[in-house]
N, C-alpha and C positions, 0 to 999 in steps of 0.2 A: 532654505530655512522657511518655516511657516511664518506668515505675516499676521495671522489672527489667532486668537485663543482657540477657536473651533478647529482651525487647521492644525494647530499643535496637538490638540486632542486626537484628531483623526490620524495624525502621524503615529502617535503612541499606540492607538488601537491597531493600526495596520502592522506595526512591528510585533505586537503581541500575537495577532492572528497569523502572521507569517511564520513565527516561531512554532506555533501550534500546528500549522499545516505542514511545515517541514518535518516535524516530529512524526506525524501520522504517515507522511509520504515515505520517510526513511524506514519506518517500521514495516510497511507492506512491501517495499522494495527488497529489504533484507530477507523477509520471509519468502518471497518469490525466488530470490537468488538461491536460498538454501534448498528449496524444493528442486530447482533445476540442477544444482550441484549433486544432490542425491540421486536424481534420475540418471544423470550421465554416469554416476558411479555404479548404477545398477542395484541400489539398495531400496527395494520396493517397500518393505515394511517401515523403514525410517522415513521414506518419502511420503508415505501415507500420513504419518503423524505430522510431518512438516506441512503437508498439504492442508490439514485442518487449521493449523495456525495461520497459514497464508490466506485461506478463505476468510477466516475471521478478521484478519487485519484489513483485507480488501473491503469487506462489508462495513467495517467501522470507518474506513476512509470515505466510503460512499455516504454513510450516515452523516459524517461531518462536512460533506460537500468538498472534500479534497480532490476527489476524482469523480467522473461521471459514472452513472450506473452501467452504461454500456461498456465502458472501458474495463471496469472491474469484471463484468460478465465475460468479456472477451479473454481477459487474462486467466480467469478461472477455467474457462473452457479449454484454452490451449494447454494449460497445466494438466488438466484431467485427461486430455487426449494423449499427451506425452506419457503420462503415468500409465495409461491403459496399454500402451505399446510394450511396456516392460513385461517380460514373462515371469 
């Protein structure tokens, strides 16, 4: 438990930020999983649409400092590479 007023406030802020970060993280993770699922199913047109949503979610997560720029870039690159392999 916090001992001072400022520590109590910091704890409240941390909880709010954690909730916000988890929401952004879950959003991009779900979008990436959806693209991977469609790629394994071989549905290229649906995967392309899902890819746009995933890229957007990753970019928003970077903007909110949930993940680093390089991590998002790596994830986008790997998804694009897997999508390009589909005929």
